[in-house]
N, C-alpha and C positions, 0 to 999 in steps of 0.2 A: 309651135306647129311643127312636129317633126316632117321631115320630107324623105320620100322613097328613093330620089335620086343621089346618088353617092358620088357626085361631081367633085365634092368637097375634097376626096382623096388627091385630086389633080393639083389643088391649090394647098394640100397641108405643109409642105415644106415653106413656102412663103407666107403663107399665112401665120404658121406657127412662130416664125422667125420674127413677123411684124408684131404680133400680139405678145411677145418677149419685151418689146421695146416700148410700146404704147400701154396707155392707161387701160387697164382691164376693164373698168367701170363704162369707159368711152366705148370701147369694142362692144361690150354686151348692149349699151344703149342704143348704139346706131344699127347693129345688125337687128336687134327687135323692132326698130322703126322699120327699116327696109322689110322686114317679113311682114309687119303689120300693113305697110303700104301695098304689098301685092295682096296680101288677103282682102284688103279693102277693094283693091281692083276686079279679084274674083267676085266679090260681092256684087260691086257694081255690073261688072259683065253677065251675072245670073239676074239682076233684076232687070236689067235691060234686054235679056234675052239674046245676048253676043256672044257669051262664052263657047269657046271651040278648043277642041282638044290640043290644039298647036298652042293655044294659049297656056295652056296648063304645062305641056312641055317647056316652053321659055320661063314661066314663072318657076317652075321647079327646077330648072338649070340656075336660075340667078338665086334662087333660096340655098342651092346646096354650096353656092360660093360664099355666101354670108356665113352658112354653118360651118365653114372652114375656117373662118375667123371667130366664130363665136365658142366653137367646143375648146380650143386650147385655152382660152381667157377663161372659160367657165371650170375648166379643170384646175386652172391654177388658183382660181378663186376660192374653189371648194377645199383645195389643201390648205390654203391659208386662213380660212374660217373655222374648218372643223378641227377639232383635237385629234391627235394621232392615234388616241385610243379608239376614237369614234370613225375612224376614216375608212377601214375596212367596209364597217357596217353601212355607212353612208354611200360608198361607192356601189355597193353591192344593191342597195335600194335604188339608186339611180340607174344603174344597168338594167334592173328587172322593169322599173317606169319607162324607160327609154323604149325598150323593146315592146311591152305592153301597148304604150301610147302610138308606138310607130306601125304595130302590125294590126290588133286587135281592135282597139279604139276607131279607128277611121271606118273600118267596116260595118261595126256594129252601129255606131251612131249615126252614119250614113243611110244605113239601111232602115233605122227605125224611124230618123227625124227628117231626111234631107239633107241638102247641103247648105242651105240659106242660114237656119238656125243654128248651124255648127260653125259658121264661119262668123256670125253676130257674135255668138259666145265666145269665139276666141278672141275677137277683136275687144270685148268686155274684159276678158282676162289680161289682154295686152296692157289695156290703161291701167289695171289695179298693179300688174308687174313692172310697168314703167314709172309709176308714182313711187311705188315702194322702194325700187332701186335708186331713184333719184334722193330721195327724201329721207329714207330709214337705214339703210344699209351701207356701212363703211367698209370698204375693200381696204385691207392693208396693201401699202405698195411692195411690190417685190423688186428689189435693187438689182440690177444689170451691172456687171463689172465694167469698166471704163475699156478694158481690152476688148471685150466683147463689141461694145458700143462703136468702137474703132474699125471692127473689121466691115466689109461690105455685106450687102444683104446676101448676093451669091454665095461668099465664103460663109456666111453662118448658116444659110440653107444646106450647104453641101457638108460642113461639119454636123448639122443635126440630122444627117442620113448617115452618118459615120462612113462618108467618102464613096457611097455607092451609087452617086450621081455621074 
């Protein structure tokens, strides 16, 4: 589920640096589980009629943070799985789908069906995606040089920003 809040911009330097050092598969799984938990909480609040706009702001903020970790890991995974010949086409498809699902899909589907079925469908697709990622997707490991590992988190973040911090 793509989130309107772009809070991940604030966390990109740290999250990108951490995702360089950690297992991409674990980052994807953890961030997906967190997103599913928040979606389940929205569904429960809808069912119990306790959902407030403030809840959505907090949840969207937290999901933005998880996106900051998931997006760099996902980008690396795509670049390692897709051949160089197909990378531009694949990236174009991802960009289009991301824009479409982030802008038009929520508006149209919520207007047609309401929020309850949409969150339920999302949670169903999460289960499928999680099981597929755990059992059927092999992500090649990306090696980080020993010199990069020795650098502290702040130094790596600073070098990732080309010294603009």
